N, C-alpha and C positions, 0 to 999 in steps of 0.2 A: 546453469541458467533459471531461465523464468520456470519453468516446464519439466518434471520427467527425471529432474537431475537431482543428487546428492546435494545437503546441505552441506558446509564446510560445519564440520564440528561434531556433525550427527551422527557419526561409529562412538562419541563417547554420553550417549546417553543412558548410558547406565550406572556409567561413574560416577566420581565425589562431583557433584554441581562446581564445586571451587578447581576444578581444572577442566571446564570443559564452556562453547561454545553451549552445547545445548545439555539439557536434562530434563526431571519429570516433577511435575506438580502431583499425580495420581503414581500409587504405585501401579505398580506393571501391571499389566494382565497377565490372570493363566492365559496359557496354549490351549488352543485345542476349542477355541467358540464357533461356531456356526456363522459364518461370514455370507452376506449376500454375494451372490458370483459378479465382481466389479464391473466384468465385459459385458452382463443382461442388463445391471442397473442402470452402468454409465451410459450406453453407446448409443450412438445416434438415433433417431426414432426410438428408443425405449424411454420408461417414464422421467428421465431427469432431462428429456429435450423440450427445451421451454417451442420450438419451432419456430420456422424461417421467417414471418410476415413482421410481425412486431419490432417498428424499431427499426426500418430497411429506411421509410420515408417519417418524415420529421413531422407532426402532428402536430394542426393550426393551431395558433399564439392560444397559450391557458389548455389546450386539450390536453387529458392521458389515454394513455393508454393503458392497455390492462395487467400491464405489466410494471408501469411506471411507481416510484416509489414518492406521492409530492413531500414527503419528511426529509428526502436526503439527495442534494442535488449533484448532476451527475458528478459536478467536480470532485464529491469525495470520494467519486471512487478509485481516481488514479492518486487522488491524494494519498485516500488508504497504502496504492501502493511504494508511493515517493518514501511512505514512512517505514514500512517494509524492507524495502533495498537499503534503506537507513541503516538498522537494529538486525540485519541476518548476513551482508557482506559488504567487506571493507578492497579498495581497489587493489591489491593483491591476491583473493583471492580464487583464483585460481590458480598460481601457482599456489597458493598456500594446499589447495586440495592435491595435485599433482607430487608434494614435497611432507605434508605433515597430514595426512587423512582425520587422523584426529583431532588436532587442531587444539592446542591444548591452551592455556592460558599466555603464551609468547603474542597473544594475536591481540590485536583490538578488542575491548569489553562492548557488549550490546548496548548501549546509548541510544540517547536522542539525540545527537552531537551533530549531525548533519553531515558527520566524517568522510557519506557518496557527494558531499560540495565540494568543500573543504580540503579533500586528502590531505596530508601530510603535513600541508601548507606551504607557502611561498618558498621557502629555504628547498623542501626534498620534492616539493612536483612543482617547479614553476611552469610548468606550459601548462600547466591550470591558469594563470597570470599574467593580467598586463604588464610587460615590462617598460612599457611610457606612463602609464597610471597606474603607482605603486601602490599596493594593498588592496589593488580590485582586480577582481575575474576577467580574465579572455573573453569578447564576444562573439559570436560569427555574425557574418552579413549576410543574409537571404543571395539563394542563386540569381545571378543576373545585376544584386546591387549594388551600389559605391562605397566600397571602405568606408570612405570617410564621411559617409553620412550616419549620426545617429540612429536616425529613423530605420534605416537598414537592415541594425546589426540587432535582427531579432530572429538567430538562429542559434545554437550550438558552435561553439570553434571548432574546426573540423581540420585534418593537417591535408594533403593533397590526395588523400585518395578515399577523403568524406568518414576518415571515422573521430568519432566523437572525441573531443580531447574533454573531458569529465571524471568527475572519484570513480563512479561507475558504469557504466559501461548501459547497464543494464537499463540503464534510466535516457538509453535512446532507442531499443527494440521499439515502443509504439512514440507517436506525432504527440498525441494530447501531452503524456507521462514528461517527454522533450521538452515539451513546450512550459510543465510547469516547473521541471529541470530549470529551466532559464530565466522565469518569472523569479526563484530565488538568487539566481547569478545577481541577475539587476538588482533585486533589490538591496545584497550585499554591497552592491557599488553606491547604492542610492545614501545607504549611511552611511557610507566613507563619504559622499559629498557633504551630508553635513555636519560630519567630525570635523572634517578640512573646513569648516568656517566657521565653527564651534558652538556646534549645537551637538545634541546625542549623548548629553555627559545626564547620567541617571544617580550621579552620586556613588554610584556603587563604590569602584575604587579608583585612586588618586595616579595609582602607581600604573596605570595601564597606558601598553602604549595607542596607536589608532587606530593598529587590523586586529590585537587583541578585542578593543575596544568594539570594532566594528562586530567582527566574530560573536562574540558574547553576546551582544544584543541582536545580532541574526536569530543566533540560536534559542536567545530566554522566547524571544516573541512568536518563533517555531514550535518551542517548546509546551509556551501558553495556550494557542491554535491545537493545538493534538489536546492537552486538558480539557479546555476552557470549549470549545465546539465542536470537533471532528468525536473524540471520546462521546459525551454528551449525546450526539446526530446516532453514533454508532451503536451504544450500547443501553440508551433508552432510561428515562426519567429516574433521580435516583438512585442509579448504579456509583456513578463518577462520587456524589456529594456520600455516600456510606461507608466506601470507603476510603474513602479520605478519613473522616468523622471517626470510622469504628476499625481501620484498621484492616490487614489484607489478609485471608483465609487459607488461600488457599496456594499463593504464588510465596514462596519460603517465607512465611510469616515471623516467624524466628531467624530470621536474616543471619542463619548457618554459612549459605558462600560467600566468600571473602570480594569477589565480581559477579553483577552481575549476568542470570542466565538467560537463556531462551525457551522457556518451555516445550519438546514435544506435539503438546497438546495443545498446545498455541499455536508453532509456528504450521502442523501438519492436521490442526483440523479446524480451532478455532477462526482463528486469523482468514482461513481460505475462503469463509463468509463472503468476501470481496469478488469471488470467481461471478455468484448470481449473481454479482449488482450490477455485472456489465451487459452495454447493448449490443446488439450485431453490428450498426455502425450507427457514425455521428456527422452530424452538423455541422460541420469545425466552423465554418464561418459562413453568413449569405451565399458567396456562388461555392462555394466548395463542403461535396460531404460523400462520404467513404462509408465504408465496413470496414473491419476489424482487418481482414486477410485480404490478400490478392482472389479472381478469380480462376487466377491461369500459374500452376509453379514458374515457378520461376519469373513471374511476372517483375519489369524492372519497376524499381524507387522512381527512376524520370520516365517521363512522366508519372506522373504515383495516381494510383488508380484505389488505393488503398491507406492502411491507417500506420503500416510499421514503420518502426525509427529513420532515422536518414537527414538526408540535406534539403531542404524546405526552398521554395520559393513563395513570392507575396501570394501570390490566389493561397497558400498553403497554413497563411498564418491563424492557430487559431482565436477565436472569439471568443473571450469568454464568460461573455454576457449571453451567450449559449449551454454556460453550463454552471452557471451559479447565478443570483439574481445580482446583479452588481448596482444596482439602481439606475441602469439606463436601459435607455430603447432597446429590442434584444434585438429585434429585425428578423424576425424567425419564432419556433415553436421554441416551448421554455421545455429547458431539457432538464429530465431525472432522473435518478442511476433506475435501476431497475429492483424490485422488492427482494429481499432474502428469504428465499424458498428454496426446494429442492429443485430450482426449474435452473439451467443452462441454456444462454442461445446457441445458436445451433453451428456456427462457427469454432465455439471453441470445446467441441464435441466431434470436429473432424479440423485439427488442426495441420499446418502445412507442414511440409517438407522443413521449410524454413525452420521452424519453432521447434518441428520432432525432427532432428536427424538420424532418420531409422527407413532407411532407404531401398532395403529390403522390405519393409510394411506395403502391404493394398494400400490401394485409397480406402475409407471406409475401418479398416482396421480397427475393433474397438480402441486398440492401446493409442487410435490417435485423439480418441476422446481423455480431457483435461479432466472430467468427472473419475473417469475409468482409472486414469493414475492418482488421483489422488487418495481412492480406495485400495489402491494396488500400495500405495505407499502407506497407509495407516496399519492397515493388516502387518507389513514387514515391518512395522513399528511396535507392533504389537502393543499400541494403544489400546485403553480400557472403552466397552460399550458405552454406550449415550447411558445407560441406566447403572450403569457400576460407577460411571462421575460423578454422576445423583448422587447416588447412596453415599459418596467418597466426600464430596461436597460437602452434604448433611454433617457427616460425620464431624467433621474439621469445621461446623457451628455456621454453613452460609445455609439458610433456610429456602432449598428449591425443590418445584415440584419440577415431579415427572411425571413427562407427558409418555400418556401409555400409550402400549406395542400398536396399540388397534387404532390408534388414531396419529401413526409415525406412518405404520404400512396402513393405508387408507385406500381408496382411487383403483386407479390405475397401479398402484404400488403393494397392492393386497397380497399378486403372485411373491412374494420378498415376504410373508407375514410367517414363516418357521424359523427366521434370522434374526439374531440378535445387528442390534444398531449400531455400524461405528458411526464414533464419535464424531468424523465432519460430518455426516449426514444427521445426525440426531441435532445438531446443531441450527444448520440449515431449515429443518420441520421444524425444531422448535420453535423458530422464531416465524415461522408460518399459523402455527398451531397457536400460540399464544399473545403473538407481538402482529398477524397480521401482514409479516414481510416488512414492515416498518420501522424495524432494528433489533436486532442481537433478541433471546431469549433470557431467561435467569443463569443457565449454564453458561451458555458463548458469549451473553453480557459480562456474566462476571469474568470471567477468563483473559476477556481483551482486557476489561479493566484494569483489573488485578495486576495483568503482565507491564504494562505502557506503564501506569503509576508503582507500580513497585522500580523499571527504568528509572524512573524521577529521581523515587527517594531514595534508590544505590550509589544515583551521580552527586558526586560532595560539593562537584558545579552546579549543578540543573538550579534555575531559579527558587523551585520547591525546597530545597536545602539553603542554596546561598544567602538565596535572601527573601524567606518566604511571601515577606508584604512585598516584593516585587512590584510595578504596573507596567505594563506598556504603555510607549511612549508617542508609537505609529498611530492609533487607529483614530478611526473618525468621530468614537466613542471614547473619554477621556477615560482610561483605565482599562481599556479593550482592546484586544484587534482578533478581526477575525480574517477569511482570505479572500475576501475582498477587498482589506485593508490592505495585504498586501501585494493584493494585484495591481492595486490602486501607486501604491508608494514604487513599485515594480512599472511605472507606465504601462502596464499593456491591460487595466479592465476595460479598459473603451476599447482595443485593437480588435 
């Protein structure tokens, strides 16, 4: 699942990318690297530990904590997680891992197509859809709420045992991602409502049915949001434009693969920058805030004392004004993502047993640390070091400066100075040294930009391929669409 488990398709990383879910963009690194001890580098209380105080108490309106990143809103942390779930796992992946660990191309391609939302569609996955309102998603009712009251439909749909009925169960592992998934469900339903009254026609195809048109419009608006807003904020100014104008140099530039694939350098290293953006806790709304995980093992979801997923009551609904600037009164402190650097918040370095179900490990064991697990996984996949990746990128025609080892292993990291720099750790330190943690550095940003743009360019039904001059129609600004627009159209921006 999310932390510490093998990725579907990862066993074929060394094979022809056309036959696998995962591939490589850099040659496999030589064995025998001198990697730092993952347990020592990633342990709780070690040099990657951000500490326990920051973020627990919301700052006064407009104030910044020492690790807050004013360039990226907190909502983008979880939009990034939502995107990851869209491109790396499909609704049947648990069964696929058991039956086909090599996960060849018999299964879905890695496209930005929201199959974590739509599943296989109303015919194959009818449990996701509302039988009383054709073409629309089923919505869940808040605990104690009236199912007949539309204002109470602010949770994911759930079965009798409170398991979310959604296309990807990982989107209910965290309350904030759960509410973001709900926003996409509600956005689709709102688009269907427009189409029913004769709106929502962008002139693309006269042959589309109502559901097909709504699905395409939702996908294209989502793709626009990723390409025009999430990516520029994440990778830094100019990177997206350079890739679009001058082409991809790292990710399958010769279009060798028949289908898009996910490079392990992206999934195991560069895209894991999001782990450093997580805050230890959030003010969810003016009346409720909590930490990521419960302070007590096996703490119940109800009453809620943490931000795990599960059924919601009215007091736990996300007020998105606290996670991104919606233009409405916030009613509390401005919340940003944490800076992109090597520091992770304490809860991620001491994952609970519900996330790491290894009951034999004592509390505080290094393998309860997400940082340690990331470093171990990178070594297992024999990823290149940061220096090797920079050298290979330059050989492929991308001008990327190398951050010297002395700057990587500075301060309390100096005890590791004799070691090679793992790619994931290099991406984090590169962002800190060259971009002050406000966005990814040249190597990490280039990998992330090329892969996400490449997924769009390899998808024949993305707006970038099917209709490159297409413009969104549901934004506050004509021809644009951002996350606030999605939340507004979903009726959640003021919640």
